[in-house]
Each structure stands twice: as structure tokens, then as C-alpha cells.
C-alpha positions in Angstrom: -4.2 22.0 -16.0 -0.5 22.2 -16.3 1.4 19.1 -15.6 2.4 19.2 -11.9 5.4 16.9 -12.4 7.2 19.4 -14.7 7.1 22.3 -12.4 10.0 23.7 -10.4 12.4 21.4 -8.6 12.9 24.2 -6.1 9.3 24.0 -5.0 9.9 22.3 -1.6 12.0 25.2 -0.3 9.4 27.7 -1.5 6.6 25.7 -0.1 8.1 25.4 3.4 8.5 29.2 3.5 4.9 29.8 2.3 3.5 27.3 4.8 5.5 28.7 7.7 4.0 32.1 7.0 0.5 30.7 6.7 0.7 28.7 9.9 2.2 31.6 11.8 -0.4 34.1 10.7 16.5 43.9 -15.2 15.4 44.2 -19.0 12.6 41.8 -20.0 11.5 42.9 -23.5 12.7 42.7 -27.0 15.4 45.3 -27.9 17.1 46.4 -31.0 20.7 46.8 -29.8 23.1 46.2 -32.6 26.5 44.4 -32.3 27.9 41.0 -31.7 26.2 39.6 -28.6 29.2 37.3 -28.0 31.3 40.4 -27.3 29.0 41.9 -24.7 30.2 42.8 -21.2 27.9 42.0 -18.4 27.2 44.8 -15.9 26.9 43.1 -12.5 24.9 45.0 -9.8 23.1 44.4 -6.6 20.0 42.3 -7.2 16.6 44.0 -7.1 13.6 42.5 -5.4 12.0 39.7 -7.7 9.4 40.8 -10.1 5.9 39.4 -10.0 6.7 37.1 -12.9 9.6 35.8 -10.8 7.4 35.2 -7.8 7.8 38.5 -5.9 9.4 38.8 -2.4 12.5 40.5 -1.1 15.9 40.9 -2.7 18.2 38.0 -1.9 19.9 38.1 1.5 23.7 38.0 1.7 25.4 34.6 1.8 26.3 33.1 5.3 29.9 34.4 4.8 28.7 37.8 3.8 29.1 37.2 0.1 26.8 39.2 -2.1 24.5 38.1 -4.9 24.9 40.1 -8.1 22.5 40.3 -11.0 23.0 41.2 -14.7 21.1 41.0 -18.0 22.6 39.2 -21.0 21.4 40.1 -24.5 20.5 37.1 -26.7 18.9 36.9 -30.1 15.1 36.6 -30.0 15.3 34.3 -33.0 18.5 32.2 -33.1 17.9 31.7 -36.9 18.3 35.5 -37.2 21.1 36.2 -34.8 21.5 39.8 -36.0 17.9 40.6 -35.4 16.0 41.7 -32.3 17.4 40.7 -28.9 15.8 39.8 -25.6 17.3 40.2 -22.1 18.2 37.0 -20.2 18.3 37.7 -16.4 21.4 36.2 -14.6 22.4 36.0 -10.9 25.8 35.0 -9.5 27.8 34.6 -6.3 31.5 34.9 -6.9 33.8 32.0 -5.9 34.9 32.3 -2.3 38.2 30.4 -2.5 41.6 31.6 -3.7 41.7 32.9 -7.2 44.1 30.2 -8.3 41.7 27.5 -7.3 38.7 28.9 -9.3 37.5 26.5 -12.0 35.0 28.8 -13.7 31.3 29.4 -13.5 28.9 26.6 -12.5 25.5 27.3 -14.1 22.4 25.9 -12.5 18.9 25.2 -14.0 16.4 24.1 -11.3 13.8 22.8 -13.6 10.2 23.5 -14.5 10.2 24.3 -17.2 9.3 27.8 -16.1 11.1 28.1 -12.8 13.1 31.3 -12.1 16.8 30.4 -11.4 17.4 34.0 -10.3 15.0 33.6 -7.4 15.8 29.9 -6.7 19.6 29.9 -6.5 19.7 32.2 -3.4 17.2 30.0 -1.6 19.6 27.1 -1.9 22.8 29.1 -1.6 24.0 27.5 1.7 23.7 24.0 0.1 26.3 24.9 -2.5 28.9 26.5 -0.1 31.5 23.8 -0.9 31.0 24.1 -4.6 31.4 27.9 -4.3 34.9 27.5 -3.1 36.0 26.8 -6.7 33.1 28.1 -8.8 31.1 31.3 -9.3 27.6 30.0 -8.7 25.4 31.2 -11.6 21.7 30.8 -12.5 19.3 32.5 -14.9 15.7 32.9 -15.9 15.4 31.0 -19.2 13.8 32.8 -22.1 10.0 33.2 -21.4 10.5 33.0 -17.7 10.6 35.6 -14.9 12.6 38.7 -16.1 13.7 37.1 -19.3 11.0 38.3 -21.8 8.3 36.5 -19.7 5.4 34.8 -21.5 2.1 36.3 -20.3 -1.3 34.6 -20.6 -4.0 35.1 -18.0 -4.1 37.8 -15.3 -4.2 36.9 -11.5 -8.0 36.9 -11.2 -8.4 34.8 -14.3 -5.7 32.3 -13.0 -7.7 32.0 -9.7 -10.7 30.8 -11.8 -8.5 28.7 -14.0 -7.1 26.7 -11.1 -10.6 26.4 -9.5 -12.0 24.5 -12.5 -12.6 20.8 -12.4 -9.5 19.3 -14.1 -10.9 15.7 -13.9 -14.2 15.9 -15.7 -16.9 13.2 -15.0 -19.5 14.1 -17.7 -19.9 15.8 -21.0 -20.6 19.2 -19.5 -17.5 19.1 -17.4 -15.4 17.9 -20.3 -16.7 20.8 -22.4 -15.9 23.3 -19.6 -12.4 22.0 -19.3 -11.7 22.1 -23.0 -13.2 25.6 -23.3 -11.1 26.8 -20.4 -8.0 25.4 -22.0 -8.8 27.2 -25.3 -9.2 30.5 -23.5 -5.8 30.0 -21.7 -4.0 29.3 -25.0 -5.7 32.1 -26.8 -4.6 34.5 -24.1 -1.1 33.3 -24.5 -1.2 34.0 -28.2 -2.7 37.4 -27.7 -0.3 38.6 -25.0 2.9 36.8 -26.1 2.6 36.1 -29.8 6.2 37.3 -30.5 7.8 35.1 -27.9 5.9 31.8 -28.3 7.9 30.6 -31.4 11.2 31.2 -29.5 10.9 29.5 -26.1 11.9 25.9 -27.0 14.5 24.0 -25.1 16.9 24.2 -28.2 16.6 28.0 -28.0 17.5 28.0 -24.3 20.4 25.6 -25.0 21.8 28.2 -27.4 21.4 30.8 -24.8 23.4 28.6 -22.5 26.3 28.5 -24.9 26.2 32.3 -25.3 26.2 32.5 -21.6 29.3 30.3 -21.4 31.1 32.6 -23.8 30.0 35.8 -22.1 31.0 34.4 -18.7 34.5 33.8 -20.1 34.5 30.0 -19.9 35.9 27.6 -22.5 33.6 24.8 -21.3 30.1 24.9 -19.7 30.2 23.6 -16.2 26.5 22.8 -15.4 24.2 21.5 -12.7 20.7 20.6 -14.1 17.8 19.5 -11.9 14.6 18.0 -13.2 13.7 19.7 -16.5 17.3 21.1 -16.2 18.5 17.6 -17.1 16.6 17.8 -20.4 18.1 21.2 -21.1 21.5 19.9 -20.3 21.1 16.9 -22.5 20.0 19.1 -25.4 23.0 21.3 -24.8 25.3 18.3 -24.8 23.8 17.2 -28.1 24.2 20.6 -29.8 27.6 21.4 -28.3 29.3 18.1 -27.1 32.8 19.6 -27.3 31.8 22.5 -25.1 30.6 20.4 -22.1 32.7 20.7 -19.0 31.8 19.0 -15.7 28.0 18.4 -15.8 25.6 16.9 -13.3 22.1 15.8 -14.1 19.9 15.3 -11.0 16.2 14.2 -11.0 16.5 13.0 -14.5 13.9 13.4 -17.3 13.5 10.4 -19.5 14.5 11.8 -22.9 13.0 8.8 -24.8 9.4 9.5 -23.9 6.8 11.6 -25.7 4.3 13.7 -23.8 1.8 10.9 -23.2 4.5 8.4 -22.0 5.9 11.1 -19.7 2.5 11.8 -18.1 1.9 8.1 -17.7 5.3 7.6 -16.2 4.6 10.5 -13.8 1.3 9.0 -12.8 3.2 5.9 -11.7 5.9 8.0 -10.0 3.5 10.0 -8.0 1.5 6.9 -7.0 4.8 5.3 -5.9 5.5 8.3 -3.8 2.0 8.3 -2.3 2.5 4.6 -1.4 5.8 5.4 0.3 4.2 8.3 2.2 1.3 6.1 3.4 3.7 3.3 4.5 5.9 5.8 6.3 3.0 7.3 8.1 1.7 4.0 9.5 5.2 2.8 10.4 5.7 5.7 12.9 5.9 4.9 16.6 2.7 6.9 17.1 -0.6 6.2 15.4 -0.8 7.6 11.9 -3.5 10.3 12.2 -4.8 9.9 8.7 -5.3 6.1 8.5 -4.7 2.8 10.3 -3.0 1.0 7.4 -1.3 2.2 4.3 -4.3 1.2 2.2 -6.6 2.9 4.7 -4.6 6.1 4.3 -5.0 6.0 0.5 -8.7 5.0 0.7 -9.4 7.9 3.0 -7.6 10.3 0.6 -9.6 8.9 -2.3 -12.9 9.4 -0.3 -11.9 13.0 0.5 -11.3 13.8 -3.1 -14.6 12.3 -4.2 -16.4 14.3 -1.5 -14.6 17.5 -2.6 -15.7 16.9 -6.2 -19.3 17.1 -4.9 -18.8 19.7 -2.2 -15.7 21.9 -1.8 -14.7 23.1 1.6 -13.4 26.5 2.8 -9.7 27.0 1.7 -7.8 30.2 1.8 -10.6 32.8 1.9 -12.4 33.6 -0.3 -11.4 30.5 -2.3 -12.6 27.0 -1.7 -10.6 23.8 -1.7 -11.8 21.8 -4.7 -11.0 18.3 -5.7 -8.5 19.7 -8.2 -6.8 22.0 -5.7 -6.5 19.2 -3.2 -5.0 16.8 -5.8 -2.4 19.4 -6.8 -1.7 20.1 -3.1 -1.1 16.4 -2.5 1.1 16.2 -5.5 3.2 19.2 -4.3 3.7 17.6 -0.9 5.3 14.5 -2.5 8.2 16.5 -4.0 10.0 16.3 -0.7 9.9 14.1 2.3 10.2 17.3 4.3 6.7 18.2 3.2 5.1 14.9 4.3 4.3 16.4 7.8 2.4 19.2 6.0 0.5 16.7 4.0 -0.5 14.8 7.2 -1.6 18.0 8.9 -3.4 19.2 5.8 -5.3 16.0 5.5 -6.3 16.0 9.1 -7.6 19.6 8.7 -9.4 18.8 5.5 -11.2 15.8 7.1 -12.5 18.4 9.6 -13.6 20.8 6.9 -10.5 23.1 6.8 -8.7 23.2 3.5 -6.1 25.9 4.1 -3.0 23.8 4.2 -3.8 21.7 1.1 -4.7 24.9 -0.7 -1.3 26.5 0.4 0.4 23.5 -1.1 -1.6 23.9 -4.3 -0.8 27.6 -4.5 2.9 26.8 -4.2 2.7 24.4 -7.1 0.9 26.9 -9.2 3.1 29.9 -8.4 0.5 31.9 -6.4 1.9 34.2 -3.7 0.1 35.1 -0.4 -0.8 38.5 -2.0 -2.8 36.8 -4.7 -0.3 37.5 -7.4 1.1 34.7 -9.6 4.5 34.2 -11.0 4.5 33.3 -14.7 5.6 29.7 -14.1 2.3 28.2 -15.4 2.4 30.3 -18.6 6.1 29.5 -19.1 5.7 25.8 -18.3 2.9 25.3 -20.9 4.6 27.5 -23.5 7.9 25.7 -23.3 6.3 22.2 -23.2 4.1 23.1 -26.2 7.1 24.5 -28.1 9.0 21.2 -27.5 6.3 18.5 -27.8 5.1 17.7 -31.2 2.1 15.5 -30.3 -1.3 17.2 -29.8 -4.0 15.4 -27.8 -7.7 16.1 -27.6 -10.5 15.0 -25.2 -11.2 11.9 -27.2 -7.6 10.8 -27.0 -7.6 11.3 -23.2 -10.8 9.3 -22.8 -9.3 6.4 -24.7 -6.2 6.5 -22.4 -8.0 6.9 -19.1 -8.1 3.2 -18.2 -4.4 2.9 -18.6 -3.8 6.1 -16.5 -6.2 4.9 -13.8 -4.4 1.6 -13.6 -1.1 3.4 -13.1 -2.5 5.6 -10.4 -6.1 5.6 -8.9 -5.4 9.0 -7.4 -3.4 10.9 -10.0 -4.4 9.0 -13.2 -7.2 11.3 -14.3 -5.4 14.4 -13.2 -2.3 13.6 -15.3 -4.2 12.2 -18.3 -6.3 15.4 -18.7 -3.2 17.5 -18.4 -2.3 16.2 -21.9 -4.8 18.6 -23.6 -2.7 21.6 -22.5 -1.2 22.0 -26.0 -4.4 21.4 -27.9 -5.1 24.4 -30.2 -1.6 25.9 -29.3 -0.5 28.6 -31.7 2.9 27.1 -32.4 3.8 23.7 -33.7 5.8 21.5 -31.4 9.4 20.6 -32.3 9.7 16.8 -31.8 8.2 13.7 -30.2 11.1 13.8 -27.7 14.4 15.6 -27.2 17.6 14.4 -28.9 20.3 14.2 -26.3 22.8 12.0 -28.1 26.2 13.5 -27.4 29.0 11.6 -29.0 32.4 13.1 -28.1 31.1 14.7 -24.9 33.1 14.1 -21.7 31.5 12.1 -18.8 28.3 13.5 -17.4 27.2 12.4 -13.9 23.5 11.3 -14.0 21.9 10.9 -10.6 18.6 9.1 -10.2 16.4 8.8 -7.0 14.5 5.6 -6.6 11.6 7.4 -4.8 11.3 10.4 -7.2 7.7 11.1 -8.1 8.2 13.8 -10.7 11.0 12.3 -12.7 10.8 8.6 -12.0 14.1 6.8 -11.4 13.9 4.8 -14.6 14.6 8.0 -16.5 18.2 8.1 -15.3 19.1 4.9 -17.0 17.3 6.0 -20.2 19.3 9.3 -20.1 22.6 7.4 -19.8 21.8 5.2 -22.8 20.6 8.1 -24.9 23.7 10.2 -24.2 25.7 7.5 -25.7 28.6 5.2 -24.8 31.2 6.6 -22.5 29.2 9.8 -21.7 26.6 9.1 -19.0 27.7 7.8 -15.7 24.8 6.7 -13.5 24.6 7.2 -9.7 21.6 5.9 -7.8 20.2 7.4 -4.6 17.8 5.1 -2.7 15.7 7.9 -1.2 12.4 9.9 -1.3 11.4 13.1 -3.0 12.4 15.0 -6.1 16.1 15.0 -6.7 19.1 13.7 -4.7 21.7 16.4 -4.0 19.4 18.6 -2.1 18.3 15.7 0.1 21.6 16.3 1.9 22.6 12.7 1.7 26.3 12.5 2.5 27.1 9.8 -0.1 25.5 11.8 -2.9 27.0 15.0 -1.8 30.5 13.5 -1.6 30.2 11.9 -5.1 28.9 15.0 -6.8 31.3 17.4 -5.0 34.2 15.1 -5.8 33.3 15.1 -9.5 32.6 18.9 -9.8 35.5 20.1 -7.6 38.2 17.5 -8.4 37.1 15.8 -11.6 36.7 12.4 -9.8 34.0 10.5 -11.7 32.4 8.0 -9.4 32.2 4.4 -10.6 29.2 3.8 -12.8 26.5 2.0 -10.9 27.4 3.5 -7.5 24.5 3.3 -5.1 23.9 5.7 -2.2 21.2 5.1 0.5 
């Protein structure tokens, strides 16, 4: 199973749209163009409808003020060690600055996380949130290499992915362990077969070099950047490689750059458990009775009992698929990305207790990138490919079994799920780069690092670790005492004012500022 905590930070908006529907009823391959890619001119045009790899759907709607979204393809070297060799297309999207020309600062480039999320489809869904930033910046995002329209990694087809996500990802006996390991091997072999040329070139360091090329092609002396979730890791790697080219940069929902893959998964087990605890406390503290438990512990006990029963006997989900223990667990994890989704979790649990698994399965589908038409984006393939290119450690079933007690202590509900996700890179075709990313950035200007105390996917402690790793005088920490994944898109006024003041006017908030 892919690690749920490293999927797209944009998932809450996508999930709400998918659930509302349920409850109501550019170049992408290697090319051989010659010439200096730093001298290329982008051809901006109306954006097409998203490809299947991007998640499908309709072309982006105009902005509230009538502004148009434009798309282009940037050529980048397939192999940055051979910059004059084959190139790939990197899909871009932008909305031009709305303010007076003399007030424009430059481009503000967004990465919404994952790894594996399509920035080309995500940025328009959040367009209204960045109206104020757009007064002085062109809003820009992109599909990182291996993602969406940017030479997407391909592994299993849609039917195979349905089976992959129906498997038991928390095995209880030798036969189930063998089944999970075999399924993982088949997935990884399919990635090598279908995307052998791309797999060695999708690491975060490759994407960071693409970012610097993007800066040049967009005409900016400095990279002004807004990274969310995995986007903070990408931003940190960029700052390490190009400290003198960093402009105004914000890291929100911060990855801990000091952790290896095991430590990250264990930290996420604690983070998701903390978020579940907060959900349960919130539910029973409402003025009306919590419909899924009488006390916070009762809520969690009933969820655990439901998952145990689903392990034995799945219930009907979205026909013809059944809601399994694994699908329910991933659906619950998805709902903890945003407090706006807690009501869906409550309703989904109520229905599941009555034998109806549709809502929890819809949440699971959103996490896994499955559309209502049964087609998947390539977020799972890209997520695993990028993580495996980055992460040097390789874990097998024996390693996981040794670590299970520690993971279960961290989270009775998510411990097994996240522990077994560590075998994703076993038998991967390409060696991982390092134990953890290097984000030290001596000489870089101040970078605003925003941590959310209730974040399940990138636990709050990672913000402080990022500040320390960036180095003295670089990271400036801002704390948001809230719930869900990230801070800026919570619409908290204090966070918005601090981030907007920094990006628009260069006012760095005092280190240690707390918003609640």
C-alpha cells in the first residue's frame, strides 16, 4: 500500500467534490529537441481538460474576476547529468497577476505535495484562496516529472489497481503476508516494465533542478515559492542546491527532513492517531449526541471493532466493489486531512455500522486517485516512484514484523497500516538516493515555515526540525494551533495575514509567532 500521509495536500477539496457528487446521485513523453533549454520561450494557451493521469474532469473554470488559466509545456532534460540529451515536457499552469504592472513581484510557484499530486489540476481548485497573492504575483504550478502530463510514470492499469487496493494491506498470517509481498512485487515489476526510462530520473533533486529551470524560463531572478506537505521537502532541497536563488518562500505542512522512511512512517502513525483522538473528542463534545460513540474512547473502540469485522467480512461499498478493512482504514485516514471532512467521516461510520460502505469507500477512492468513472490518476505510481527514488532504506516483511509492536503502540488503528506501507520499495528497480533529504541552506534568505499542531500527515514537530536543518538565520517558524493538514488553506485569519504580509510585502513575522 502507498503511504497515505504522503499523498496530495489538495485532497480535501477534491474529496468534498467527489462526495458531493456521490451523495447527490500538453507533451508528456521524451523528445529530442536540440538547443539550450534555458533559452526556450513558453507558449501559453487555454488549458485543456485534465488527462486521466492528472485525474480527469473538466478544463479549469475562469477565476472569479474573469481571469483565465493558461497552460504551457516546459522542456527539461530527462537526465540532468546529461543536459544536452533527451528532454521531457513539464506541464505548467498560470494565472497572470491581477494588479497594476508596476506592483508585480514575479511568479509564485506552488507545489501542493504528494509526492505525485498534479499542480496543474490542483491550483485552479484553490484559486480563490490566493486572490490576494495574485494581486502581485502570477500564480504558477506544475506537474512534477513523473506526474500527470509531465512524462507520467505508469504501473498498473485501472482494473489491476482496483484489485491492488482491495488487497489486505495489514496481513494477519503467513498466507496474507505472502499475498501482500507478491502483490507489491507485481506492482513494482509493472512500473519497471512500463516506465523503465523514467524511474531513474524522478527524484526530488531532479524536480528541484526543474524548478530552477522554471525560474529562469519564467524570467525571475529569484524563485518565489509556496510548498505544501511534500512541497516543503522539495522547497528545502531547492534551497540546499540553490540558496542564492531563493526569493520569498513559504513551507506549510512541513515534512521532517531529518527522518528516514521508517521514522517518517512511525511519526505519521502518531500524527494520524492524534488526529483521530481529536476527531473523537470533537464528536462527543458537540451539543447533540455523537452518533458514533458515547465517549471519545467509545468512538475509537467502535471504529476498531468495525475494522476487525471488515477484516472478516467486507460490506457493500461502491458497486461492484466491497468495503474492506484496508479501504475503510484508508478512507478514515483521508477524512483526517481536513476538519471539513469530519462530518463525512461521522456519516460514513454511521452508514458502515448499518452495512453501507459507500461513503468510506468514496473517501478511500479520493486518497487513491480513483475517479467516479473507475479511472485512476497516476498519483499512486508517481508517489511510490518518487519515494523509492529518494529513500535509500529498503525494508522487507521481516523488518516490518520486528517493528510492528512499536507502530501499534504509536497507533492502535493506523500502526499496522503504516508499518506495512514500508515494503513499497522492496525490489524496486532503482536504488534510493539517501536516508533523508539534505535541506541545509547557508546563505539563503529567511524562509517562513508554518506548522500545524493537529496535522496528521506531516506532524507539527517536523516544522521545528526543518527550521533547524535549514540553518541559522534561514527558517522562521510560525505555529498554527489547528486541525487538519496544513495551515494557510484552513483560512485562519492570523495565518493568512502573516503569510500574505511576508509574500506581498516582505514582512517576516517574529520567529515563534503562534496563531490559533
